[in-house]
TORROPA-160670 format. One record per atom (N, C-alpha, C): residue number from 1; residue in one letter; x, y, z. Coordinates in Angstrom, 3 decimals, decimal comma. Example, Ala and Ser with C-alpha at 12.3 -4.5 7.8 and 13.67 -1.06 7.14 Angstrom:
[1 'A' [13,190 -5,690 7,800]],
[1 'A' [12,300 -4,500 7,800]],
[1 'A' [13,200 -3,300 7,800]],
[2 'S' [12,850 -2,250 7,080]],
[2 'S' [13,670 -1,060 7,140]],
[2 'S' [12,900 0,030 7,870]],
***
This chain:
[1 'X' [-44,803 -37,476 256,047]],
[1 'X' [-43,630 -38,253 256,357]],
[1 'X' [-42,605 -37,345 257,020]],
[2 'X' [-42,060 -37,777 258,115]],
[2 'X' [-41,079 -36,994 258,860]],
[2 'X' [-39,694 -37,152 258,247]],
[3 'X' [-38,893 -36,103 258,347]],
[3 'X' [-37,516 -36,140 257,882]],
[3 'X' [-36,639 -36,697 258,997]],
[4 'X' [-35,761 -37,666 258,695]],
[4 'X' [-34,860 -38,199 259,727]],
[4 'X' [-33,988 -37,094 260,311]],
[5 'X' [-33,545 -37,267 261,542]],
[5 'X' [-32,700 -36,269 262,198]],
[5 'X' [-31,348 -36,101 261,516]],
[6 'X' [-30,791 -37,168 260,978]],
[6 'X' [-29,481 -37,124 260,335]],
[6 'X' [-29,540 -37,697 258,922]],
[7 'X' [-30,236 -37,022 257,978]],
[7 'X' [-30,357 -37,586 256,631]],
[7 'X' [-29,016 -37,749 255,929]],
[8 'X' [-28,031 -36,872 256,241]],
[8 'X' [-26,728 -37,008 255,593]],
[8 'X' [-26,049 -38,311 255,984]],
[9 'X' [-26,219 -38,753 257,213]],
[9 'X' [-25,617 -40,023 257,648]],
[9 'X' [-26,323 -41,210 257,015]],
[10 'X' [-27,620 -41,096 256,807]],
[10 'X' [-28,376 -42,179 256,180]],
[10 'X' [-28,111 -42,281 254,688]],
[11 'X' [-27,742 -41,165 254,063]],
[11 'X' [-27,590 -41,122 252,608]],
[11 'X' [-26,154 -41,253 252,137]],
[12 'X' [-25,232 -41,465 253,039]],
[12 'X' [-23,831 -41,523 252,629]],
[12 'X' [-23,184 -42,846 253,004]],
[13 'X' [-22,124 -43,155 252,272]],
[13 'X' [-21,307 -44,322 252,550]],
[13 'X' [-19,927 -43,815 252,939]],
[14 'X' [-19,498 -44,037 254,177]],
[14 'X' [-18,190 -43,522 254,602]],
[14 'X' [-17,069 -43,984 253,676]],
[15 'X' [-16,219 -43,033 253,297]],
[15 'X' [-15,027 -43,292 252,480]],
[15 'X' [-15,324 -43,904 251,115]],
[16 'X' [-16,542 -43,763 250,603]],
[16 'X' [-16,884 -44,320 249,291]],
[16 'X' [-16,244 -43,527 248,159]],
[17 'X' [-16,013 -42,229 248,373]],
[17 'X' [-15,427 -41,382 247,336]],
[17 'X' [-14,171 -40,707 247,877]],
[18 'X' [-13,005 -41,180 247,491]],
[18 'X' [-11,782 -40,490 247,927]],
[18 'X' [-11,832 -39,027 247,501]],
[19 'X' [-11,600 -38,125 248,432]],
[19 'X' [-11,766 -36,702 248,155]],
[19 'X' [-10,743 -36,144 247,174]],
[20 'X' [-9,615 -36,808 246,993]],
[20 'X' [-8,581 -36,280 246,103]],
[20 'X' [-8,677 -36,831 244,682]],
[21 'X' [-9,672 -37,676 244,406]],
[21 'X' [-9,804 -38,302 243,090]],
[21 'X' [-11,028 -37,786 242,335]],
[22 'X' [-10,993 -37,954 241,016]],
[22 'X' [-12,165 -37,734 240,188]],
[22 'X' [-13,168 -38,826 240,524]],
[23 'X' [-14,425 -38,465 240,749]],
[23 'X' [-15,427 -39,453 241,146]],
[23 'X' [-16,714 -39,273 240,347]],
[24 'X' [-17,306 -40,393 239,977]],
[24 'X' [-18,586 -40,385 239,282]],
[24 'X' [-19,698 -40,386 240,318]],
[25 'X' [-20,558 -39,375 240,270]],
[25 'X' [-21,681 -39,266 241,198]],
[25 'X' [-22,956 -39,860 240,618]],
[26 'X' [-23,082 -39,828 239,284]],
[26 'X' [-24,270 -40,380 238,652]],
[26 'X' [-24,266 -40,158 237,164]],
[27 'X' [-25,185 -40,849 236,484]],
[27 'X' [-25,369 -40,678 235,045]],
[27 'X' [-26,846 -40,417 234,783]],
[28 'X' [-27,125 -39,703 233,700]],
[28 'X' [-28,503 -39,406 233,347]],
[28 'X' [-28,618 -39,253 231,840]],
[29 'X' [-29,830 -39,421 231,357]],
[29 'X' [-30,090 -39,221 229,938]],
[29 'X' [-31,241 -38,238 229,802]],
[30 'X' [-30,998 -37,201 229,032]],
[30 'X' [-32,016 -36,182 228,808]],
[30 'X' [-32,181 -35,930 227,328]],
[31 'X' [-32,896 -34,866 226,981]],
[31 'X' [-33,140 -34,543 225,571]],
[31 'X' [-31,854 -34,339 224,762]],
[32 'X' [-30,788 -33,888 225,433]],
[32 'X' [-29,533 -33,653 224,717]],
[32 'X' [-28,614 -34,872 224,743]],
[33 'X' [-29,085 -35,996 225,290]],
[33 'X' [-28,289 -37,222 225,309]],
[33 'X' [-27,757 -37,538 226,689]],
[34 'X' [-26,871 -38,539 226,771]],
[34 'X' [-26,352 -38,956 228,074]],
[34 'X' [-25,398 -37,926 228,664]],
[35 'X' [-25,432 -37,813 229,982]],
[35 'X' [-24,529 -36,923 230,697]],
[35 'X' [-24,075 -37,609 231,978]],
[36 'X' [-22,943 -37,156 232,481]],
[36 'X' [-22,395 -37,687 233,729]],
[36 'X' [-22,233 -36,542 234,718]],
[37 'X' [-22,473 -36,838 235,969]],
[37 'X' [-22,263 -35,891 237,047]],
[37 'X' [-21,010 -36,351 237,786]],
[38 'X' [-19,963 -35,520 237,738]],
[38 'X' [-18,660 -35,891 238,282]],
[38 'X' [-18,209 -34,892 239,342]],
[39 'X' [-17,523 -35,402 240,362]],
[39 'X' [-16,884 -34,517 241,329]],
[39 'X' [-15,400 -34,492 241,002]],
[40 'X' [-14,886 -33,303 240,729]],
[40 'X' [-13,483 -33,125 240,386]],
[40 'X' [-12,620 -33,172 241,644]],
[41 'X' [-11,321 -33,436 241,504]],
[41 'X' [-10,446 -33,447 242,679]],
[41 'X' [-10,491 -32,147 243,481]],
[42 'X' [-10,831 -31,045 242,835]],
[42 'X' [-10,942 -29,753 243,525]],
[42 'X' [-12,190 -29,667 244,395]],
[43 'X' [-13,115 -30,629 244,225]],
[43 'X' [-14,373 -30,606 244,959]],
[43 'X' [-15,525 -30,048 244,139]],
[44 'X' [-15,210 -29,428 242,994]],
[44 'X' [-16,244 -28,868 242,122]],
[44 'X' [-17,042 -30,003 241,477]],
[45 'X' [-18,359 -29,802 241,347]],
[45 'X' [-19,236 -30,756 240,676]],
[45 'X' [-19,411 -30,293 239,235]],
[46 'X' [-19,262 -31,216 238,293]],
[46 'X' [-19,338 -30,881 236,871]],
[46 'X' [-20,259 -31,857 236,150]],
[47 'X' [-21,060 -31,330 235,228]],
[47 'X' [-21,883 -32,162 234,349]],
[47 'X' [-21,178 -32,216 233,003]],
[48 'X' [-21,016 -33,430 232,467]],
[48 'X' [-20,261 -33,578 231,220]],
[48 'X' [-20,952 -34,555 230,278]],
[49 'X' [-20,687 -34,373 228,994]],
[49 'X' [-21,230 -35,229 227,932]],
[49 'X' [-20,068 -35,872 227,179]],
[50 'X' [-20,346 -36,939 226,421]],
[50 'X' [-19,274 -37,546 225,630]],
[50 'X' [-18,568 -36,502 224,760]],
[51 'X' [-17,239 -36,571 224,771]],
[51 'X' [-16,428 -35,618 224,020]],
[51 'X' [-15,880 -34,489 224,874]],
[52 'X' [-16,474 -34,270 226,062]],
[52 'X' [-16,006 -33,205 226,952]],
[52 'X' [-14,702 -33,606 227,637]],
[53 'X' [-13,898 -32,600 227,985]],
[53 'X' [-12,697 -32,840 228,776]],
[53 'X' [-13,030 -32,617 230,242]],
[54 'X' [-12,642 -33,579 231,069]],
[54 'X' [-12,920 -33,532 232,501]],
[54 'X' [-11,667 -33,962 233,250]],
[55 'X' [-11,154 -33,099 234,100]],
[55 'X' [-9,987 -33,462 234,897]],
[55 'X' [-8,790 -33,891 234,074]],
[56 'X' [-8,605 -33,292 232,906]],
[56 'X' [-7,479 -33,634 232,054]],
[56 'X' [-7,669 -34,885 231,218]],
[57 'X' [-8,887 -35,441 231,257]],
[57 'X' [-9,199 -36,633 230,462]],
[57 'X' [-10,395 -36,351 229,571]],
[58 'X' [-10,536 -37,124 228,498]],
[58 'X' [-11,660 -36,987 227,572]],
[58 'X' [-12,728 -38,013 227,938]],
[59 'X' [-13,949 -37,551 228,145]],
[59 'X' [-15,077 -38,447 228,427]],
[59 'X' [-15,515 -39,067 227,102]],
[60 'X' [-15,375 -40,392 226,984]],
[60 'X' [-15,637 -41,049 225,705]],
[60 'X' [-16,934 -41,834 225,659]],
[61 'X' [-17,435 -42,285 226,806]],
[61 'X' [-18,678 -43,065 226,806]],
[61 'X' [-19,356 -42,958 228,161]],
[62 'X' [-20,698 -42,988 228,117]],
[62 'X' [-21,510 -42,961 229,339]],
[62 'X' [-22,500 -44,108 229,265]],
[63 'X' [-22,501 -44,938 230,303]],
[63 'X' [-23,463 -46,025 230,434]],
[63 'X' [-24,231 -45,845 231,742]],
[64 'X' [-25,067 -46,779 232,066]],
[64 'X' [-25,836 -46,708 233,305]],
[64 'X' [-24,873 -46,902 234,478]],
[65 'X' [-24,637 -45,840 235,223]],
[65 'X' [-23,782 -45,913 236,398]],
[65 'X' [-22,305 -46,037 236,131]],
[66 'X' [-21,868 -45,763 234,890]],
[66 'X' [-20,442 -45,845 234,579]],
[66 'X' [-20,074 -44,934 233,422]],
[67 'X' [-18,799 -44,552 233,389]],
[67 'X' [-18,276 -43,745 232,283]],
[67 'X' [-16,893 -44,270 231,907]],
[68 'X' [-16,501 -44,004 230,674]],
[68 'X' [-15,141 -44,267 230,209]],
[68 'X' [-14,504 -42,931 229,881]],
[69 'X' [-13,252 -42,786 230,324]],
[69 'X' [-12,462 -41,601 230,032]],
[69 'X' [-11,148 -42,059 229,427]],
[70 'X' [-10,555 -41,239 228,571]],
[70 'X' [-9,263 -41,589 227,983]],
[70 'X' [-8,248 -40,485 228,238]],
[71 'X' [-7,004 -40,920 228,370]],
[71 'X' [-5,888 -39,982 228,512]],
[71 'X' [-4,640 -40,710 228,047]],
[72 'X' [-3,943 -40,116 227,107]],
[72 'X' [-2,707 -40,708 226,615]],
[72 'X' [-2,878 -42,098 226,036]],
[73 'X' [-4,016 -42,356 225,397]],
[73 'X' [-4,261 -43,652 224,789]],
[73 'X' [-4,766 -44,727 225,751]],
[74 'X' [-4,846 -44,417 227,039]],
[74 'X' [-5,356 -45,375 228,026]],
[74 'X' [-6,810 -45,064 228,339]],
[75 'X' [-7,584 -46,116 228,607]],
[75 'X' [-8,997 -45,976 228,944]],
[75 'X' [-9,165 -46,220 230,442]],
[76 'X' [-9,883 -45,322 231,093]],
[76 'X' [-10,184 -45,435 232,509]],
[76 'X' [-11,689 -45,540 232,683]],
[77 'X' [-12,124 -46,444 233,529]],
[77 'X' [-13,555 -46,640 233,772]],
[77 'X' [-13,877 -46,219 235,200]],
[78 'X' [-14,869 -45,358 235,335]],
[78 'X' [-15,366 -44,966 236,653]],
[78 'X' [-16,782 -45,501 236,821]],
[79 'X' [-17,104 -45,948 238,016]],
[79 'X' [-18,451 -46,392 238,322]],
[79 'X' [-18,976 -45,629 239,524]],
[80 'X' [-20,287 -45,598 239,652]],
[80 'X' [-20,911 -44,972 240,808]],
[80 'X' [-20,660 -45,878 242,019]],
[81 'X' [-20,086 -45,355 243,101]],
[81 'X' [-19,832 -46,179 244,274]],
[81 'X' [-21,122 -46,827 244,803]],
[82 'X' [-21,025 -48,081 245,163]],
[82 'X' [-22,165 -48,774 245,723]],
[82 'X' [-23,149 -49,295 244,693]],
[83 'X' [-22,893 -49,018 243,412]],
[83 'X' [-23,828 -49,459 242,373]],
[83 'X' [-23,510 -50,866 241,918]],
***
C-alpha cells in the first residue's frame, strides 16, 4: 500500500483544536486503567489518569472519547474533536 503524498492533510481537521486551549486527543484503557492523552496550552502532550492534575485542573473521569475535569468546584467536559 502506498503512502499518500500529504498524509498530514488527510489526517487533520482544520481548526479542530484551538492551539491556546487544553485539548483532548484521545482516551485509552490499559493494564493500569483508563488514561487520557491531552495537549496542554503550551503544546506539550501529556498522558493522565483520574486524580492527576492537568493544566491547573483535576482529571476526575475518563470515558470513551471524553474526560471530566474539575476546578474550583466546577466540572468541565472535554471531548475528542470530530468524535
